[in-house]
C-alpha positions as protocol buffer text, in pm:
chain_id: "A"
residue {
  index: 1
  type: UNK
  ca { x: 204 y: 750 z: 1831 }
}
residue {
  index: 2
  type: UNK
  ca { x: 561 y: 710 z: 1954 }
}
residue {
  index: 3
  type: UNK
  ca { x: 829 y: 977 z: 1922 }
}
residue {
  index: 4
  type: UNK
  ca { x: 993 y: 806 z: 1624 }
}
residue {
  index: 5
  type: UNK
  ca { x: 666 y: 807 z: 1429 }
}
residue {
  index: 6
  type: UNK
  ca { x: 593 y: 1168 z: 1529 }
}
residue {
  index: 7
  type: UNK
  ca { x: 929 y: 1267 z: 1379 }
}
residue {
  index: 8
  type: UNK
  ca { x: 859 y: 1055 z: 1071 }
}
residue {
  index: 9
  type: UNK
  ca { x: 522 y: 1230 z: 1034 }
}
residue {
  index: 10
  type: UNK
  ca { x: 696 y: 1572 z: 1036 }
}
residue {
  index: 11
  type: UNK
  ca { x: 948 y: 1456 z: 774 }
}
residue {
  index: 12
  type: UNK
  ca { x: 695 y: 1296 z: 541 }
}
residue {
  index: 13
  type: UNK
  ca { x: 472 y: 1606 z: 550 }
}
residue {
  index: 14
  type: UNK
  ca { x: 750 y: 1800 z: 374 }
}
residue {
  index: 15
  type: UNK
  ca { x: 760 y: 1553 z: 82 }
}
residue {
  index: 16
  type: UNK
  ca { x: 389 y: 1514 z: 2 }
}
residue {
  index: 17
  type: UNK
  ca { x: 122 y: 1746 z: -132 }
}
residue {
  index: 18
  type: UNK
  ca { x: -166 y: 1831 z: 101 }
}
residue {
  index: 19
  type: UNK
  ca { x: -412 y: 1567 z: -26 }
}
residue {
  index: 20
  type: UNK
  ca { x: -149 y: 1292 z: -31 }
}
residue {
  index: 21
  type: UNK
  ca { x: -43 y: 1382 z: 324 }
}
residue {
  index: 22
  type: UNK
  ca { x: -404 y: 1364 z: 446 }
}
residue {
  index: 23
  type: UNK
  ca { x: -444 y: 1026 z: 274 }
}
residue {
  index: 24
  type: UNK
  ca { x: -118 y: 910 z: 434 }
}
residue {
  index: 25
  type: UNK
  ca { x: -241 y: 1001 z: 782 }
}
residue {
  index: 26
  type: UNK
  ca { x: -566 y: 818 z: 710 }
}
residue {
  index: 27
  type: UNK
  ca { x: -375 y: 506 z: 609 }
}
residue {
  index: 28
  type: UNK
  ca { x: -146 y: 525 z: 915 }
}
residue {
  index: 29
  type: UNK
  ca { x: -439 y: 560 z: 1158 }
}
residue {
  index: 30
  type: UNK
  ca { x: -646 y: 293 z: 982 }
}
residue {
  index: 31
  type: UNK
  ca { x: -344 y: 62 z: 986 }
}
residue {
  index: 32
  type: UNK
  ca { x: -310 y: 125 z: 1361 }
}
residue {
  index: 33
  type: UNK
  ca { x: -675 y: 26 z: 1413 }
}
residue {
  index: 34
  type: UNK
  ca { x: -631 y: -290 z: 1206 }
}
residue {
  index: 35
  type: UNK
  ca { x: -311 y: -373 z: 1395 }
}
residue {
  index: 36
  type: UNK
  ca { x: -497 y: -344 z: 1727 }
}
residue {
  index: 37
  type: UNK
  ca { x: -774 y: -568 z: 1592 }
}
residue {
  index: 38
  type: UNK
  ca { x: -533 y: -839 z: 1470 }
}
residue {
  index: 39
  type: UNK
  ca { x: -272 y: -815 z: 1749 }
}
residue {
  index: 40
  type: UNK
  ca { x: -1 y: -678 z: 1520 }
}
residue {
  index: 41
  type: UNK
  ca { x: 252 y: -416 z: 1624 }
}
residue {
  index: 42
  type: UNK
  ca { x: 62 y: -87 z: 1614 }
}
residue {
  index: 43
  type: UNK
  ca { x: 370 y: 138 z: 1585 }
}
residue {
  index: 44
  type: UNK
  ca { x: 505 y: -72 z: 1297 }
}
residue {
  index: 45
  type: UNK
  ca { x: 168 y: -39 z: 1123 }
}
residue {
  index: 46
  type: UNK
  ca { x: 179 y: 339 z: 1171 }
}
residue {
  index: 47
  type: UNK
  ca { x: 535 y: 351 z: 1035 }
}
residue {
  index: 48
  type: UNK
  ca { x: 438 y: 152 z: 726 }
}
residue {
  index: 49
  type: UNK
  ca { x: 126 y: 366 z: 678 }
}
residue {
  index: 50
  type: UNK
  ca { x: 322 y: 689 z: 706 }
}
residue {
  index: 51
  type: UNK
  ca { x: 576 y: 572 z: 449 }
}
residue {
  index: 52
  type: UNK
  ca { x: 360 y: 373 z: 207 }
}
residue {
  index: 53
  type: UNK
  ca { x: 335 y: 666 z: -39 }
}
residue {
  index: 54
  type: UNK
  ca { x: 665 y: 838 z: 44 }
}
residue {
  index: 55
  type: UNK
  ca { x: 768 y: 825 z: -324 }
}
residue {
  index: 56
  type: UNK
  ca { x: 425 y: 910 z: -467 }
}
residue {
  index: 57
  type: UNK
  ca { x: 484 y: 1284 z: -524 }
}
residue {
  index: 58
  type: UNK
  ca { x: 822 y: 1243 z: -691 }
}
residue {
  index: 59
  type: UNK
  ca { x: 794 y: 1341 z: -1060 }
}
residue {
  index: 60
  type: UNK
  ca { x: 772 y: 1040 z: -1294 }
}
residue {
  index: 61
  type: UNK
  ca { x: 1102 y: 1108 z: -1473 }
}
residue {
  index: 62
  type: UNK
  ca { x: 1276 y: 1131 z: -1137 }
}
residue {
  index: 63
  type: UNK
  ca { x: 1119 y: 803 z: -1024 }
}
residue {
  index: 64
  type: UNK
  ca { x: 1260 y: 627 z: -1330 }
}
residue {
  index: 65
  type: UNK
  ca { x: 1599 y: 790 z: -1275 }
}
residue {
  index: 66
  type: UNK
  ca { x: 1612 y: 688 z: -908 }
}
residue {
  index: 67
  type: UNK
  ca { x: 1507 y: 331 z: -985 }
}
residue {
  index: 68
  type: UNK
  ca { x: 1782 y: 310 z: -1245 }
}
residue {
  index: 69
  type: UNK
  ca { x: 2039 y: 470 z: -1013 }
}
residue {
  index: 70
  type: UNK
  ca { x: 1963 y: 236 z: -722 }
}
residue {
  index: 71
  type: UNK
  ca { x: 1911 y: -81 z: -925 }
}
residue {
  index: 72
  type: UNK
  ca { x: 1542 y: -116 z: -846 }
}
residue {
  index: 73
  type: UNK
  ca { x: 1410 y: -364 z: -1098 }
}
residue {
  index: 74
  type: UNK
  ca { x: 1082 y: -274 z: -1260 }
}
residue {
  index: 75
  type: UNK
  ca { x: 860 y: -515 z: -1447 }
}
residue {
  index: 76
  type: UNK
  ca { x: 761 y: -431 z: -1803 }
}
residue {
  index: 77
  type: UNK
  ca { x: 416 y: -351 z: -1672 }
}
residue {
  index: 78
  type: UNK
  ca { x: 556 y: -105 z: -1416 }
}
residue {
  index: 79
  type: UNK
  ca { x: 771 y: 60 z: -1683 }
}
residue {
  index: 80
  type: UNK
  ca { x: 459 y: 115 z: -1893 }
}
residue {
  index: 81
  type: UNK
  ca { x: 244 y: 221 z: -1593 }
}
residue {
  index: 82
  type: UNK
  ca { x: 449 y: 462 z: -1384 }
}
residue {
  index: 83
  type: UNK
  ca { x: 175 y: 510 z: -1123 }
}
residue {
  index: 84
  type: UNK
  ca { x: 290 y: 179 z: -972 }
}
residue {
  index: 85
  type: UNK
  ca { x: 659 y: 265 z: -940 }
}
residue {
  index: 86
  type: UNK
  ca { x: 616 y: 450 z: -610 }
}
residue {
  index: 87
  type: UNK
  ca { x: 565 y: 127 z: -416 }
}
residue {
  index: 88
  type: UNK
  ca { x: 906 y: -26 z: -494 }
}
residue {
  index: 89
  type: UNK
  ca { x: 1084 y: 308 z: -484 }
}
residue {
  index: 90
  type: UNK
  ca { x: 906 y: 393 z: -159 }
}
residue {
  index: 91
  type: UNK
  ca { x: 1028 y: 72 z: 1 }
}
residue {
  index: 92
  type: UNK
  ca { x: 1384 y: 159 z: -102 }
}
residue {
  index: 93
  type: UNK
  ca { x: 1352 y: 516 z: 31 }
}
residue {
  index: 94
  type: UNK
  ca { x: 1196 y: 392 z: 357 }
}
residue {
  index: 95
  type: UNK
  ca { x: 1515 y: 196 z: 416 }
}
residue {
  index: 96
  type: UNK
  ca { x: 1778 y: 434 z: 275 }
}
residue {
  index: 97
  type: UNK
  ca { x: 1631 y: 776 z: 358 }
}
residue {
  index: 98
  type: UNK
  ca { x: 1413 y: 707 z: 663 }
}
residue {
  index: 99
  type: UNK
  ca { x: 1622 y: 433 z: 826 }
}
residue {
  index: 100
  type: UNK
  ca { x: 1359 y: 158 z: 838 }
}
residue {
  index: 101
  type: UNK
  ca { x: 1524 y: -180 z: 890 }
}
residue {
  index: 102
  type: UNK
  ca { x: 1223 y: -405 z: 954 }
}
residue {
  index: 103
  type: UNK
  ca { x: 1177 y: -622 z: 643 }
}
residue {
  index: 104
  type: UNK
  ca { x: 804 y: -667 z: 713 }
}
residue {
  index: 105
  type: UNK
  ca { x: 746 y: -290 z: 705 }
}
residue {
  index: 106
  type: UNK
  ca { x: 952 y: -260 z: 387 }
}
residue {
  index: 107
  type: UNK
  ca { x: 759 y: -542 z: 220 }
}
residue {
  index: 108
  type: UNK
  ca { x: 427 y: -387 z: 324 }
}
residue {
  index: 109
  type: UNK
  ca { x: 530 y: -65 z: 149 }
}
residue {
  index: 110
  type: UNK
  ca { x: 658 y: -251 z: -158 }
}
residue {
  index: 111
  type: UNK
  ca { x: 336 y: -449 z: -208 }
}
residue {
  index: 112
  type: UNK
  ca { x: 69 y: -200 z: -103 }
}
residue {
  index: 113
  type: UNK
  ca { x: -57 y: -136 z: -458 }
}
residue {
  index: 114
  type: UNK
  ca { x: -85 y: -487 z: -604 }
}
residue {
  index: 115
  type: UNK
  ca { x: -44 y: -718 z: -309 }
}
residue {
  index: 116
  type: UNK
  ca { x: 127 y: -1052 z: -356 }
}
residue {
  index: 117
  type: UNK
  ca { x: 44 y: -1415 z: -284 }
}
residue {
  index: 118
  type: UNK
  ca { x: 105 y: -1519 z: 77 }
}
residue {
  index: 119
  type: UNK
  ca { x: 126 y: -1171 z: 227 }
}
residue {
  index: 120
  type: UNK
  ca { x: 224 y: -1125 z: 590 }
}
residue {
  index: 121
  type: UNK
  ca { x: -29 y: -975 z: 829 }
}
residue {
  index: 122
  type: UNK
  ca { x: 149 y: -636 z: 805 }
}
residue {
  index: 123
  type: UNK
  ca { x: 131 y: -646 z: 425 }
}
residue {
  index: 124
  type: UNK
  ca { x: -242 y: -720 z: 441 }
}
residue {
  index: 125
  type: UNK
  ca { x: -295 y: -440 z: 693 }
}
residue {
  index: 126
  type: UNK
  ca { x: -128 y: -176 z: 475 }
}
residue {
  index: 127
  type: UNK
  ca { x: -286 y: -306 z: 152 }
}
residue {
  index: 128
  type: UNK
  ca { x: -628 y: -291 z: 317 }
}
residue {
  index: 129
  type: UNK
  ca { x: -577 y: 37 z: 504 }
}
residue {
  index: 130
  type: UNK
  ca { x: -476 y: 205 z: 179 }
}
residue {
  index: 131
  type: UNK
  ca { x: -810 y: 101 z: 28 }
}
residue {
  index: 132
  type: UNK
  ca { x: -1044 y: 174 z: 320 }
}
residue {
  index: 133
  type: UNK
  ca { x: -898 y: 482 z: 492 }
}
residue {
  index: 134
  type: UNK
  ca { x: -1166 y: 742 z: 577 }
}
residue {
  index: 135
  type: UNK
  ca { x: -1093 y: 980 z: 286 }
}
residue {
  index: 136
  type: UNK
  ca { x: -1162 y: 705 z: 33 }
}
residue {
  index: 137
  type: UNK
  ca { x: -1520 y: 726 z: -86 }
}
residue {
  index: 138
  type: UNK
  ca { x: -1536 y: 618 z: -450 }
}
residue {
  index: 139
  type: UNK
  ca { x: -1482 y: 243 z: -438 }
}
residue {
  index: 140
  type: UNK
  ca { x: -1766 y: 4 z: -497 }
}
residue {
  index: 141
  type: UNK
  ca { x: -1866 y: -204 z: -193 }
}
residue {
  index: 142
  type: UNK
  ca { x: -1661 y: 16 z: 41 }
}
residue {
  index: 143
  type: UNK
  ca { x: -1892 y: -29 z: 341 }
}
residue {
  index: 144
  type: UNK
  ca { x: -1883 y: -407 z: 300 }
}
residue {
  index: 145
  type: UNK
  ca { x: -1504 y: -409 z: 265 }
}
residue {
  index: 146
  type: UNK
  ca { x: -1461 y: -185 z: 571 }
}
residue {
  index: 147
  type: UNK
  ca { x: -1672 y: -427 z: 774 }
}
residue {
  index: 148
  type: UNK
  ca { x: -1482 y: -727 z: 639 }
}
residue {
  index: 149
  type: UNK
  ca { x: -1149 y: -562 z: 721 }
}
residue {
  index: 150
  type: UNK
  ca { x: -1229 y: -583 z: 1091 }
}
residue {
  index: 151
  type: UNK
  ca { x: -1386 y: -929 z: 1086 }
}
residue {
  index: 152
  type: UNK
  ca { x: -1174 y: -1127 z: 835 }
}
residue {
  index: 153
  type: UNK
  ca { x: -881 y: -948 z: 677 }
}
residue {
  index: 154
  type: UNK
  ca { x: -818 y: -1227 z: 425 }
}
residue {
  index: 155
  type: UNK
  ca { x: -1173 y: -1193 z: 293 }
}
residue {
  index: 156
  type: UNK
  ca { x: -1128 y: -816 z: 282 }
}
residue {
  index: 157
  type: UNK
  ca { x: -809 y: -855 z: 77 }
}
residue {
  index: 158
  type: UNK
  ca { x: -987 y: -1095 z: -159 }
}
residue {
  index: 159
  type: UNK
  ca { x: -1283 y: -859 z: -200 }
}
residue {
  index: 160
  type: UNK
  ca { x: -1055 y: -559 z: -265 }
}
residue {
  index: 161
  type: UNK
  ca { x: -871 y: -757 z: -534 }
}
residue {
  index: 162
  type: UNK
  ca { x: -1194 y: -886 z: -690 }
}
residue {
  index: 163
  type: UNK
  ca { x: -1347 y: -538 z: -703 }
}
residue {
  index: 164
  type: UNK
  ca { x: -1024 y: -386 z: -838 }
}
residue {
  index: 165
  type: UNK
  ca { x: -1001 y: -642 z: -1119 }
}
residue {
  index: 166
  type: UNK
  ca { x: -1372 y: -602 z: -1194 }
}
residue {
  index: 167
  type: UNK
  ca { x: -1341 y: -222 z: -1206 }
}
residue {
  index: 168
  type: UNK
  ca { x: -1030 y: -223 z: -1425 }
}
residue {
  index: 169
  type: UNK
  ca { x: -1178 y: -492 z: -1648 }
}
residue {
  index: 170
  type: UNK
  ca { x: -1471 y: -265 z: -1731 }
}
residue {
  index: 171
  type: UNK
  ca { x: -1247 y: 25 z: -1833 }
}
residue {
  index: 172
  type: UNK
  ca { x: -1113 y: -25 z: -2184 }
}
residue {
  index: 173
  type: UNK
  ca { x: -790 y: 171 z: -2134 }
}
residue {
  index: 174
  type: UNK
  ca { x: -706 y: 36 z: -1787 }
}
residue {
  index: 175
  type: UNK
  ca { x: -439 y: -231 z: -1800 }
}
residue {
  index: 176
  type: UNK
  ca { x: -425 y: -483 z: -1517 }
}
residue {
  index: 177
  type: UNK
  ca { x: -97 y: -559 z: -1345 }
}
residue {
  index: 178
  type: UNK
  ca { x: -29 y: -934 z: -1358 }
}
residue {
  index: 179
  type: UNK
  ca { x: 75 y: -915 z: -991 }
}
residue {
  index: 180
  type: UNK
  ca { x: -277 y: -808 z: -895 }
}
residue {
  index: 181
  type: UNK
  ca { x: -428 y: -1097 z: -1088 }
}
residue {
  index: 182
  type: UNK
  ca { x: -187 y: -1348 z: -927 }
}
residue {
  index: 183
  type: UNK
  ca { x: -265 y: -1211 z: -583 }
}
residue {
  index: 184
  type: UNK
  ca { x: -638 y: -1237 z: -646 }
}
residue {
  index: 185
  type: UNK
  ca { x: -605 y: -1597 z: -766 }
}
residue {
  index: 186
  type: UNK
  ca { x: -409 y: -1685 z: -452 }
}
residue {
  index: 187
  type: UNK
  ca { x: -660 y: -1528 z: -212 }
}
residue {
  index: 188
  type: UNK
  ca { x: -964 y: -1661 z: -394 }
}
residue {
  index: 189
  type: UNK
  ca { x: -823 y: -2016 z: -361 }
}
residue {
  index: 190
  type: UNK
  ca { x: -738 y: -1955 z: 5 }
}
residue {
  index: 191
  type: UNK
  ca { x: -1103 y: -1876 z: 75 }
}
residue {
  index: 192
  type: UNK
  ca { x: -1246 y: -2188 z: -88 }
}
């Protein structure tokens, strides 16, 4: 890990609770492994992994206030499901508070919860790393997805989306973000 990311790690530790910080490290290191596998920039993957949840521990009311203050547009679905707000707000904070200029890193942070059609390799790495990092142990088909992540990242993304939609579809009170459905449709067509 380069000096810049070591400093970022120290800063982010102060903003997250213990479990979220451990998850964040898991995502950063998993993203580094995926970056090595797919010839992406490893330090950029670590940066995106360290910052992907940088807004996660901000209280919900404060998240809404900051989005309003900085003109971060939220969909109706995001307004009704505040657990998703941290991705867009996190991308903004990565740029404004942590000085990240690389648009690919910022987009990877912004889309790490729902994905989006036509993601860049860095977006796919962070989306996937967030799902498969070592502390995750509840997801269905996790072993299969972890294997896929290192053999065909597009298939891994598709499987994550399929399983997420399937899981949420079975829970009566779990709404599904339209962005997740659109992303799944895109990746399922890509694999045909």
